[in-house]
C-alpha atoms as a printed R data frame, in Angstrom:
    type eleno elety resid chain resno       x      y        z
1   ATOM     1    CA   MET     A     1  18.982 -4.739  -97.595
2   ATOM     2    CA   THR     A     2  15.414 -4.532  -96.281
3   ATOM     3    CA   ASP     A     3  16.034 -1.146  -94.958
4   ATOM     4    CA   GLN     A     4  17.423  0.023  -98.269
5   ATOM     5    CA   ILE     A     5  14.522 -1.293 -100.302
6   ATOM     6    CA   GLN     A     6  12.097  0.305  -97.873
7   ATOM     7    CA   ALA     A     7  14.041  3.496  -98.145
8   ATOM     8    CA   ILE     A     8  13.769  3.438 -102.048
9   ATOM     9    CA   GLN     A     9  10.137  2.664 -101.638
10  ATOM    10    CA   ASP     A    10   9.622  5.756  -99.437
11  ATOM    11    CA   ASP     A    11  11.433  7.947 -101.831
12  ATOM    12    CA   LEU     A    12   9.339  6.640 -104.764
13  ATOM    13    CA   ALA     A    13   6.188  7.149 -102.726
14  ATOM    14    CA   TYR     A    14   7.272 10.770 -102.056
15  ATOM    15    CA   LEU     A    15   7.987 11.486 -105.573
16  ATOM    16    CA   ARG     A    16   4.494  9.878 -106.580
17  ATOM    17    CA   ALA     A    17   2.834 12.096 -104.242
18  ATOM    18    CA   LEU     A    18   4.576 15.091 -105.848
19  ATOM    19    CA   ALA     A    19   3.494 13.871 -109.269
20  ATOM    20    CA   GLU     A    20  -0.145 13.317 -108.222
21  ATOM    21    CA   GLU     A    21  -0.418 16.851 -106.646
22  ATOM    22    CA   GLY     A    22   0.948 18.174 -109.911
23  ATOM    23    CA   ARG     A    23  -1.345 16.136 -111.977
24  ATOM    24    CA   GLU     A    24  -4.540 16.807 -109.944
25  ATOM    25    CA   GLY     A    25  -3.526 20.464 -109.361
26  ATOM    26    CA   GLY     A    26  -2.914 22.429 -106.125
27  ATOM    27    CA   SER     A    27  -4.607 25.740 -105.741
28  ATOM    28    CA   ARG     A    28  -2.082 27.052 -103.369
29  ATOM    29    CA   GLY     A    29   1.100 26.333 -105.450
30  ATOM    30    CA   GLY     A    30  -0.962 27.292 -108.580
31  ATOM    31    CA   ALA     A    31  -1.855 30.643 -107.257
32  ATOM    32    CA   ILE     A    32   1.611 31.347 -106.040
33  ATOM    33    CA   GLY     A    33   2.919 30.342 -109.469
34  ATOM    34    CA   VAL     A    34   0.635 32.552 -111.386
35  ATOM    35    CA   ALA     A    35   1.439 35.489 -109.224
36  ATOM    36    CA   ALA     A    36   5.206 35.013 -109.368
37  ATOM    37    CA   GLY     A    37   4.940 34.583 -113.105
38  ATOM    38    CA   LEU     A    38   2.884 37.684 -113.604
39  ATOM    39    CA   ILE     A    39   4.483 40.086 -111.197
40  ATOM    40    CA   TYR     A    40   8.101 39.265 -112.092
41  ATOM    41    CA   ALA     A    41   7.396 39.187 -115.920
42  ATOM    42    CA   THR     A    42   6.124 42.806 -115.333
43  ATOM    43    CA   CYS     A    43   9.197 43.783 -113.486
44  ATOM    44    CA   SER     A    44  11.331 42.454 -116.052
45  ATOM    45    CA   VAL     A    45   9.646 44.529 -118.835
46  ATOM    46    CA   PHE     A    46  10.323 47.466 -116.694
47  ATOM    47    CA   GLU     A    47  13.960 46.547 -116.485
48  ATOM    48    CA   TRP     A    48  14.068 46.218 -120.423
49  ATOM    49    CA   ALA     A    49  12.434 49.668 -120.862
50  ATOM    50    CA   ALA     A    50  14.973 51.112 -118.424
51  ATOM    51    CA   LEU     A    51  18.020 49.602 -120.257
52  ATOM    52    CA   THR     A    52  16.592 50.709 -123.598
53  ATOM    53    CA   GLY     A    53  15.943 54.225 -122.480
54  ATOM    54    CA   ARG     A    54  12.182 53.913 -122.442
55  ATOM    55    CA   ALA     A    55  12.051 54.400 -118.728
56  ATOM    56    CA   SER     A    56  14.380 55.450 -115.901
57  ATOM    57    CA   GLN     A    57  16.276 52.879 -113.997
58  ATOM    58    CA   THR     A    58  14.874 54.278 -110.976
59  ATOM    59    CA   VAL     A    59  11.485 53.228 -111.981
60  ATOM    60    CA   ALA     A    60  12.808 49.819 -112.877
61  ATOM    61    CA   ASN     A    61  14.441 49.441 -109.324
62  ATOM    62    CA   TYR     A    62  11.258 50.418 -107.739
63  ATOM    63    CA   GLY     A    63   9.366 48.013 -109.944
64  ATOM    64    CA   TRP     A    64  11.447 45.094 -108.452
65  ATOM    65    CA   LEU     A    65  10.899 46.353 -104.759
66  ATOM    66    CA   VAL     A    66   7.287 46.867 -105.237
67  ATOM    67    CA   GLY     A    67   6.908 43.584 -107.174
68  ATOM    68    CA   THR     A    68   8.572 41.617 -104.449
69  ATOM    69    CA   ALA     A    69   6.597 43.372 -101.698
70  ATOM    70    CA   LEU     A    70   3.367 42.527 -103.738
71  ATOM    71    CA   PHE     A    71   4.491 38.840 -104.142
72  ATOM    72    CA   LEU     A    72   5.108 38.512 -100.385
73  ATOM    73    CA   CYS     A    73   1.610 39.766  -99.694
74  ATOM    74    CA   VAL     A    74   0.287 37.212 -102.110
75  ATOM    75    CA   LEU     A    75   2.180 34.454 -100.258
76  ATOM    76    CA   VAL     A    76   0.841 35.594  -96.848
77  ATOM    77    CA   PHE     A    77  -2.719 35.903  -98.175
78  ATOM    78    CA   VAL     A    78  -2.603 32.465  -99.784
79  ATOM    79    CA   LYS     A    79  -1.357 30.882  -96.618
80  ATOM    80    CA   MET     A    80  -4.034 32.687  -94.486
81  ATOM    81    CA   THR     A    81  -6.969 31.683  -96.732
82  ATOM    82    CA   GLU     A    82  -6.086 28.226  -98.080
83  ATOM    83    CA   GLY     A    83  -7.594 25.271  -96.338
84  ATOM    84    CA   ALA     A    84  -5.538 22.419  -94.796
85  ATOM    85    CA   SER     A    85  -3.634 20.675  -97.335
86  ATOM    86    CA   ASN     A    86  -3.711 16.864  -97.967
87  ATOM    87    CA   GLY     A    87  -0.580 14.845  -98.031
88  ATOM    88    CA   ARG     A    88   0.016 15.259 -101.668
89  ATOM    89    CA   ALA     A    89  -0.408 19.115 -101.540
90  ATOM    90    CA   ARG     A    90   1.952 19.360  -98.549
91  ATOM    91    CA   ALA     A    91   4.549 17.357 -100.501
92  ATOM    92    CA   ALA     A    92   4.231 19.610 -103.538
93  ATOM    93    CA   ASN     A    93   4.546 22.654 -101.274
94  ATOM    94    CA   ILE     A    94   7.646 21.366  -99.591
95  ATOM    95    CA   ALA     A    95   9.319 20.721 -103.131
96  ATOM    96    CA   TRP     A    96   8.578 24.201 -104.376
97  ATOM    97    CA   ILE     A    97   9.566 25.857 -101.106
98  ATOM    98    CA   GLY     A    98  12.923 24.011 -101.769
99  ATOM    99    CA   VAL     A    99  13.101 25.638 -105.309
100 ATOM   100    CA   GLY     A   100  12.234 28.990 -103.794
101 ATOM   101    CA   TRP     A   101  14.806 29.080 -101.137
102 ATOM   102    CA   ALA     A   102  17.412 27.797 -103.642
103 ATOM   103    CA   ILE     A   103  16.512 30.863 -105.996
104 ATOM   104    CA   PHE     A   104  16.852 33.169 -102.975
105 ATOM   105    CA   ALA     A   105  20.088 31.682 -101.931
106 ATOM   106    CA   LEU     A   106  21.624 31.932 -105.361
107 ATOM   107    CA   CYS     A   107  20.342 35.414 -105.822
108 ATOM   108    CA   ALA     A   108  22.085 36.388 -102.548
109 ATOM   109    CA   ALA     A   109  25.248 34.657 -103.610
110 ATOM   110    CA   LEU     A   110  25.331 36.433 -106.996
111 ATOM   111    CA   THR     A   111  24.691 39.704 -105.238
112 ATOM   112    CA   VAL     A   112  27.552 39.122 -102.849
113 ATOM   113    CA   ALA     A   113  29.753 38.062 -105.765
114 ATOM   114    CA   THR     A   114  28.894 41.064 -107.778
115 ATOM   115    CA   TRP     A   115  29.859 43.282 -104.795
116 ATOM   116    CA   LYS     A   116  33.157 41.362 -104.201
117 ATOM   117    CA   THR     A   117  34.144 41.367 -107.857
118 ATOM   118    CA   GLN     A   118  32.696 44.743 -108.643
119 ATOM   119    CA   SER     A   119  31.513 43.085 -111.910
120 ATOM   120    CA   GLY     A   120  27.883 43.367 -113.031
121 ATOM   121    CA   LEU     A   121  28.203 40.337 -115.322
122 ATOM   122    CA   LEU     A   122  27.415 37.735 -112.649
123 ATOM   123    CA   ILE     A   123  23.971 38.873 -111.874
124 ATOM   124    CA   TYR     A   124  22.984 38.547 -115.394
125 ATOM   125    CA   PHE     A   125  23.047 34.804 -115.059
126 ATOM   126    CA   PHE     A   126  20.251 35.043 -112.620
127 ATOM   127    CA   PRO     A   127  17.407 34.447 -115.292
128 ATOM   128    CA   SER     A   128  19.170 31.249 -116.412
129 ATOM   129    CA   ILE     A   129  19.583 30.047 -112.900
130 ATOM   130    CA   VAL     A   130  15.886 30.434 -112.353
131 ATOM   131    CA   PHE     A   131  14.847 28.542 -115.512
132 ATOM   132    CA   ALA     A   132  17.347 25.783 -114.729
133 ATOM   133    CA   LEU     A   133  15.729 25.285 -111.321
134 ATOM   134    CA   TYR     A   134  12.317 25.315 -112.838
135 ATOM   135    CA   GLY     A   135  13.336 22.911 -115.388
136 ATOM   136    CA   ALA     A   136  14.454 20.369 -112.678
137 ATOM   137    CA   ALA     A   137  11.282 20.756 -110.829
138 ATOM   138    CA   TRP     A   138   9.071 20.142 -113.859
139 ATOM   139    CA   THR     A   139  11.321 17.242 -114.980
140 ATOM   140    CA   VAL     A   140  10.507 15.406 -111.831
141 ATOM   141    CA   ALA     A   141   6.787 16.084 -112.161
142 ATOM   142    CA   ALA     A   142   6.904 14.897 -115.851
143 ATOM   143    CA   LEU     A   143   8.791 11.837 -115.364
144 ATOM   144    CA   VAL     A   144   6.490 10.485 -112.608
145 ATOM   145    CA   THR     A   145   3.191 11.703 -114.137
146 ATOM   146    CA   LYS     A   146   3.954 11.024 -117.752
147 ATOM   147    CA   LYS     A   147   2.322 14.205 -118.499
148 ATOM   148    CA   VAL     A   148   3.278 15.508 -121.994
149 ATOM   149    CA   TRP     A   149   2.610 19.034 -121.062
150 ATOM   150    CA   MET     A   150   4.876 18.989 -118.147
151 ATOM   151    CA   THR     A   151   7.668 17.435 -120.167
152 ATOM   152    CA   LEU     A   152   7.252 20.369 -122.641
153 ATOM   153    CA   THR     A   153   7.381 22.870 -119.842
154 ATOM   154    CA   ALA     A   154  10.492 21.370 -118.551
155 ATOM   155    CA   ALA     A   155  12.106 21.330 -121.974
156 ATOM   156    CA   GLY     A   156  10.987 24.987 -122.435
157 ATOM   157    CA   SER     A   157  12.665 25.906 -119.097
158 ATOM   158    CA   PHE     A   158  16.078 24.321 -120.133
159 ATOM   159    CA   LEU     A   159  15.895 26.126 -123.406
160 ATOM   160    CA   ALA     A   160  15.011 29.512 -121.832
161 ATOM   161    CA   THR     A   161  18.088 28.758 -119.687
162 ATOM   162    CA   VAL     A   162  20.387 28.900 -122.617
163 ATOM   163    CA   ALA     A   163  18.404 31.428 -124.411
164 ATOM   164    CA   CYS     A   164  18.943 33.920 -121.470
165 ATOM   165    CA   ALA     A   165  22.635 33.167 -121.395
166 ATOM   166    CA   TRP     A   166  22.982 33.692 -125.118
167 ATOM   167    CA   PHE     A   167  21.554 37.156 -124.708
168 ATOM   168    CA   ILE     A   168  23.496 38.042 -121.725
169 ATOM   169    CA   LYS     A   169  24.034 41.724 -121.252
170 ATOM   170    CA   ASP     A   170  21.554 42.414 -124.211
171 ATOM   171    CA   PRO     A   171  18.307 44.254 -122.932
172 ATOM   172    CA   VAL     A   172  16.262 41.542 -125.021
173 ATOM   173    CA   GLN     A   173  17.229 38.943 -122.130
174 ATOM   174    CA   TYR     A   174  14.777 40.525 -120.020
175 ATOM   175    CA   LEU     A   175  11.986 40.252 -122.548
176 ATOM   176    CA   ILE     A   176  12.900 36.658 -122.891
177 ATOM   177    CA   TYR     A   177  12.858 36.320 -119.118
178 ATOM   178    CA   ALA     A   178   9.415 37.911 -119.024
179 ATOM   179    CA   ALA     A   179   7.997 35.812 -121.652
180 ATOM   180    CA   GLY     A   180   9.519 32.645 -120.049
181 ATOM   181    CA   LEU     A   181   8.067 33.600 -116.768
182 ATOM   182    CA   LEU     A   182   4.578 33.944 -118.315
183 ATOM   183    CA   LEU     A   183   4.764 30.583 -120.422
184 ATOM   184    CA   LEU     A   184   6.831 28.447 -117.832
185 ATOM   185    CA   ALA     A   185   5.557 29.688 -114.556
186 ATOM   186    CA   ALA     A   186   2.285 31.509 -114.759
187 ATOM   187    CA   LEU     A   187   0.596 29.348 -117.515
188 ATOM   188    CA   PRO     A   188   1.591 26.010 -116.165
189 ATOM   189    CA   SER     A   189   0.440 27.070 -112.811
190 ATOM   190    CA   ALA     A   190  -2.902 28.304 -114.073
191 ATOM   191    CA   ILE     A   191  -3.282 24.706 -115.700
192 ATOM   192    CA   THR     A   192  -2.685 22.871 -112.451
193 ATOM   193    CA   MET     A   193  -5.413 25.120 -110.793
194 ATOM   194    CA   LEU     A   194  -7.892 24.381 -113.489
195 ATOM   195    CA   GLN     A   195  -7.114 20.642 -113.262
196 ATOM   196    CA   GLN     A   196  -7.881 20.611 -109.535
197 ATOM   197    CA   PRO     A   197 -10.655 18.367 -108.719
198 ATOM   198    CA   PRO     A   198 -13.762 19.793 -106.884
199 ATOM   199    CA   ARG     A   199 -13.233 19.911 -102.999
200 ATOM   200    CA   ALA     A   200 -16.409 17.870 -102.519
201 ATOM   201    CA   SER     A   201 -14.619 14.806 -104.207
202 ATOM   202    CA   GLU     A   202 -11.607 15.003 -101.930
203 ATOM   203    CA   ALA     A   203 -11.553 12.442  -99.085
């Protein structure tokens, strides 16, 4: 029983560490979130333009490739320039790394399923999957920190999940995806960066 209680306490401590990092802000996670939101929102607009005849599909395809390459460069740059993280920052980074790998794995799974079934319908669920994972992550942060804006971000992520599914196979889905990435990834990440306390106050 004592071991179980200790395990629960450890879990709660870990969640609180995530919450505190989200409340105080993390420049590393914030910068990555801003970059992801801005870059992939732009790619989504290119995709919408291609689907509506405003641009070629080749341009959209290259947009995704260039966007991903740029995002990877941002990841490398942030990792190389960021100073040593404190315990809270490390906990938050681990949590969002998990979300990132989940998104990558699901993208790969949808790609394989699309190739296997020769149906393009499955890949259209990807925006909903991304927002559902964002919603789960923001919900954890909101429950522990009691931050209203995090609660709203989580709710918005879940609403965006349904909205993207509602407009599946409609070009407007990519505009919704782009807007969602700006409002639910880039903007909240920028807020966490602005809330970061001065480094001189860190112990």
